[in-house]
N, C-alpha and C positions, 0 to 999 in steps of 0.2 A: 623319287629322290628326297623330297621334303619329308616324307613320312619316315624314311630311313634315318635322316639326320635328326629328326625329332625323337625317334626311338633311341638312337645312339646317345643323344644328349641326356635323355631321361635316365638311361642306364648308367652313364658316367656320374651324374649327380647323385644317384642312389648308391654308388659304389662306396665301400667303407674307406678306401684310400682317399677318395675325393673328400669325404666327410671329415676325415682326420686332417687333411690339408686345410680344409675350410676352417676347422677349429683352430689350428695353429696360426693361420693367417689372420683370423678375426682377433685372436689374442694379441698378436703383434700390432695390428692397426689400432685396437682399442687402447693398448698400452701407450702407443705413440700419441694418440689424441689426448689421452688423460694427462700425459707428460706435458704436452703443449699448453693445455688449459691451466694446469697447476703452476706452470712456469710463469704464466701471465697473472694468475690470481693471487699467488702468495708472494710475500716479500722474499728477498734473497735469503735472509736468515731462516725464515720459515720453510722455504723450499729445501734448504740444506738439511733441516731437521726431518722433513718428510723422507728425503733420501736416506738419512741415517735410521729411519724407522723401517723402510721397505727393504733396504739392502741386507741387513742382518736377518730380517724376517725371512727373506727368500733363501738365505743360506741355511737357516735352521729348518725351514720347510724341506729343503733338499735332503737334509740329514734325516728328518723324521720319516718322510715318505720314501726315502731311499731304503730304509729298513723294511717297510711293509709293502710298498706298491708293486715292485717287480716280483717279489715272492708271492704276493696274493694273486697277481695276474697269472703267474705260471701254474700255481696249484689249482686255482679255480678253473683254468682252461682245460685241465685234464682229470678232474675229480667228479665223482658221482654226487647226487643231490645231498646225501647225508654228510659226506665229507666236507662239502662246501659250507654247510652250516657251522661245522667245527673250525674250519679255517677262518671264516668270517668272525666268529665269536672270539677266537684266539687273537686275530689281528686287531680287533677292537681293544682287547686287554693290553696288548703290546703297545699300541698307539697311545692309549691313556697313561700307561706307566711311563713311557718316554716323555710325554707332555708334563706329567707330574714332576719328574726329575728336572726338566728344564725350568719349570715354574719355580721350584724351590731355589734353584741356583740364581735365577734372575731377581727374584724378590729379595733374597738374602743379600745379594750384592747391592741392590738399591737401598735397603735399610742401612747398610754399613756406610756407603759413600754416596748419599743422595746429591750433595752439592756438586762434586766433580762431574757426576753424570749429567746433571742439569746444565752445567757450564759447557760441557762438551757437546750437548745436543742429543744425548742418548736416553734421556729420562723417559720420554714417551715410549720408546721401545721396551725398556725394562719394566715399565708399569703395565703396558697394555698388550704386549705380545702374548702372554699366557691366555688372555681372553680370545684374542684373534686365533691362536692355535686351536682352542677348543671349538670355536664356531666353524672353523674350516674342516674339521675332521669328517663330519657326515658327508659333505658333497665330494670330498676327495676319495672316500671309500666307495661312493656311488660310481665315481670315475673308474676306479680299479675294477669294479664288477663289470661295468659295461665294456671296458677294454678287453677283459677276459672273454666276454661274450661276442666280441667284435661288433658291438652295437655303437658305432661312432655317431649315429644320428642323435642319440640321447646325450652323449658327451658334448656334442656341438651345442645343444640347447642349454646344458648346464653352464658351459663356459660363456655362451652368449648372454644368458641372463645375468650371470655373476659380474661380468665385465661391463656390460652395457648399462646395467642399473647404476653402477658407480659412476660411469661416464656421464649419464644423463643427469644425475643429481648434481654433480659438481659443475656441469655446464649451466644448469639453471641457476645455481648459486653464483656462478661467475657473472651471469647476466643481471641478477637482481639484488644480491646481498654481498656483503663483505664478510668472509669467514677466516678464521685462523687455522693453523695447522692441526691443533688439537681437535677441532671440529671435523676436519678432513679425515682424521684417524677414526673418529666415531662413525662417520658415514661409511668408511671402508669396512669397519667391523659389522655395521648394521646390514650392509648389502651381502656380506658373506653369510651372516646369520639367516637372512631371508632365503638365500640359495639353499642352505642346509635344511631349513625348516620345510621348504618345498620338497626336497629330496626325501626327507623323513616321512612326510605326509604321503608321498607316492610309494613308500616302502622300497626305495631303491638302495638304501645304505647298508643293509645287513644288520642294522642295530637290533632288530627283533631277535637275532641269534646271539645276543650279548652273553647269555648264560651258557651257551654251548662252548665251553672251554675245554681244551684237551692239551695236556702237557706235551705230547708228541708233536701236535700241530704247532704249538708255540715254539718248540725247538726247531722245527722245520723252517718256520718263518725267520727266526733269529739267525739260524745257521746260514740260510740263503741271503738274508737281508744284510748281514754285516759286510759281505763282499760287494753287493750291489750298491750299498751306501758308500763304501770306500771307493768304488769305481766312479760314482758320481762326483765325489770330492776330487779324485784324480783328474777326471775330465774337465772339471771346472778350473783346476789349477793349470791344466794343459793349455786352456784357452786364455787364462788371465795372467800366466807367468810372464809372458813377453812384456806386456805393458808395465807390470809391477817392477820388473828388473830395470827396464828403461827409465822408470821414474826415479830410481835410486842413483842414477848417474848425473853428477853435476854438469858434465859436459853436454849430455843430451838434453836434459831439461824438460819442462812441461810441453814445450812446443813439439818435441819429438814424439811424446805420448799422443798428442793430438793428431799429428801426421800419421802415426801408425794405426790410430783408431779408424781411419777411413778405409784402408784395405781390409782391416779386421771386420768391419761392418759387412763387407761382401760375404764373408764366411757365414755370418749370422743370417743373412738373407737366404742364401742357398741351403742353409740347414733346415729351413721351414718345410719344404717338400720332403727332404730326406727323413726328418723326424717323423713326419706323417706316415711315410711308408714303413719305417721301422716299427712304429707303434702298432700298426695293423698286422705286421708280419710276426711280431713276438708271440702273441697268444696262439697263432696258428702253428708256429714251430714248437712251442711248448706242448701243445696238445699231441703233436706227432711224436715228440720225445717221450712223453709219459705213456703213450700207447706202444712205445718201442717200434714205431713204424719208420724205419730208416729210409725206405724209398720215398715215402710221403714227405719226410723231412727234407731230403735232398731236392725233391721236386719243388717244394715251396722256397727253399733257399736259392736255388738256381732261378726260379720263376720271379723272384723279387730282385735279386742282386744283378742278374744279367741285364734286364731291360733298363734298370735305373742307372747302371754304369754308362750306357749309351746316352741316356738323357743328360747326364752330367758332362759327358764329352761334348755334346751339342751346346750346353750352357757355357762351357769353357771356351769353345770356338767363338760364340757370339760375344762373350765377355772380353776376349782378346781384341776384337774389333772395336768394341764400345767402351774400353776401359777408361779413356779420358772423360767420356760423358758421365760415367758413374761418379768419378771424382768431382766433376763440375756440379752435378745435381746434389750430391750429398754435402760437399764442403764449400762449394762456391769457387769462383775463378781465382781467388787469392791464393788458394793452395797450389794450383797449377802454376801460377805466376811466380810465387816465392820458391817453390820446390817442384819443378817440372819432373824431376827424376823419381818422384813418388809413384809414377806409373809403373816403374820397374818392380817396385815392391808389390804393387797390386798384381802384376803378371805372375810373380812367384805364388801368390795366394790363389790365383786362378788355377795353376797347375796342382797346387795342394788340394783344391776343391775337387779335382777329378778323382783323387784317391779316396775321398770321404765315403762313398758308398761301399767300397770294398772293406774299409776299416770298420764302419758302423755295423754292417751286416755280419761280419765275422764276430764282432763283439756280442750281438744279440743271439747269434747261433750258439755261442759258448754258454751264454746265460740260459738259453732254452734247453740245453743239454744238461742243465744243473751243474755247470762248471763255472759259476761266477768267480771262483778263486782264480781260474786261469785268465779270465777277462780282466780281473783286477791286476794280475801280474803284468799283463800286456800293457795296460794303461799306466801302471807304475813305472815300468821301464821307459815308456815314451815320455812321461812327465819328467822324471829325473834326468834323462838324457837331454831333453829339450831345455831344462833349466840350466844345466852345465853348458850347453851350446850357447844359450842366451848370454850367460855370464862372460864366456870367452868373447862373443861377438861385441858386447857392449863395453866391457872393461879391457879385455885382452887386446882387441884390435886398436882401441884408442891408445893403449900403452905403447904398442909396437909402431903404430902409424898415427902419431898425434895430429897430423894435418888432414886425416881422413874425414870427409864431411859427415854430419849426422845421418843424412838420408842414405848414404852408402852403408853405414853401420846397420841401419834399419833393414836394408836389403839382405845383409848377412844374417840378421836375426830371423827374417822370414825363411831364408835358406835352411837355417837350423831346424825350423819347424817341419819343413818338407822332408829333410833327411831322416829325422827321427820318426816321422810318421811312416815312412817306408820301412824302417826297422821294425816298428810296432806292427805294421801290416803283416810282415813275414813271420813275426813271432806268433801273432794271432792265428795265421794260417797253419803254422806248425802245430799249435795246440789243437786246432779244429780237426786237422788231418788225423791226429792220434785218436780222436773220439769217433769220427765217422769218415768213411771213404769218399772224399770229395775231390774234384779235379778243378784246378785253377782255370784251365783252358775251357772247361765246360761252361763256366760262367759267361764267357763271351759268345760261345756257340749257341747256348740257350737264349741269350739275349737277342741274337740275330734271328733265331727261329721265332721268337715272340713277335717281332715286327713283321716277319714274313706271313705269319698266321693271324695278324691282328684283325684284318678285314673279315676273315672267316669267323673269328671268335665273336665279333660284333654282330654279324648276321645270324649266327646260331645262338645268340644270347648267352654265351658262355662267360664265366667270370674272367676278368682281365688278368687278375693275379690269383693263382691257385696253388 
């Protein structure tokens, strides 16, 4: 029995899905610890400047790598060795050209209005982001290559080295010296540079194929990437629109934004394993798509979506029982004392979380089938519908029912999110059904079969997800 458990544990730890999950979890934890250290180390003003450096940097990174990452993963996963060289060389050119354009814009704006940017706290971002963007390119391309190869062990090490080196340095600084926010930015750039130099030395980045440029490959990347980038922006707005609209209501105020942030954090937590599974499934689905292997594509789609749907059903059941404890741990007793009905908002998000695997895997299936335009249309409908629903909930309900408590309005904001997620889910399924013959009911039956055969798979050393 002990030998079987040891063998099973070793198999799980070596599994690509586990490694992807470990990478996402380590990223979340390292980010949390860094946040806690900087909050204590920097003055309030300096910490605000740090946030104004990292927030727009993350947004621009999402735009830059939204163009190249998904496209690169898809094409590398299904190409021969010679084509891979040209896709990598072309992706490097696209990435550098995008960064050059961003650099020109940022530095031009800084030259024109330096004082307003300094007064608002954005000067460090406008000055130093171009350098940060350059030093992060190599290790991000290494990430794309390893994702296409389903080699999440190396991705885990890249992310671990990158995040933990920054965390260790600022922790030592916190213990022994006093530093300002500009020094923190320099440390951040230096740790990213060290990560990239390591990846270049290992020849993991594809930089050696820089001169392998092909116009056709460039157009493939740009054509695919424009939709994946737009989908990323839409997904970001879908998650952020609720809080943004709530913040514009004088009746709701910042306190309502803080209240809504607690159940919203629940979605961020459960997204960690979902993102991990989606990241490993994408290159496998892309490979089947490029090989025109429809049966293999459906097998992988059902093999991931079915089991994960049941995992999220179990998570939802546990969350319904423990929802008050989640609020207590994250926000403290004062949130439950002042707004006990916030638990109802969390319950809506728990049901919303049950739908996430169906929505996410429908989206990556469309991307894998080279239909990122359809995935973008799905996300766009969901985003716009959710925004209109939020506006009605926040402003319309208060207009018609002035005495309605803010927490009740938050409940209807959450309801809007779940309604329009269901709409988006059916739109995505409709698009996917037109591309490949899939059955909604098969997702659930294949998921049950997965758990019935789980013990057999473990004993026969078969892949858990295939």
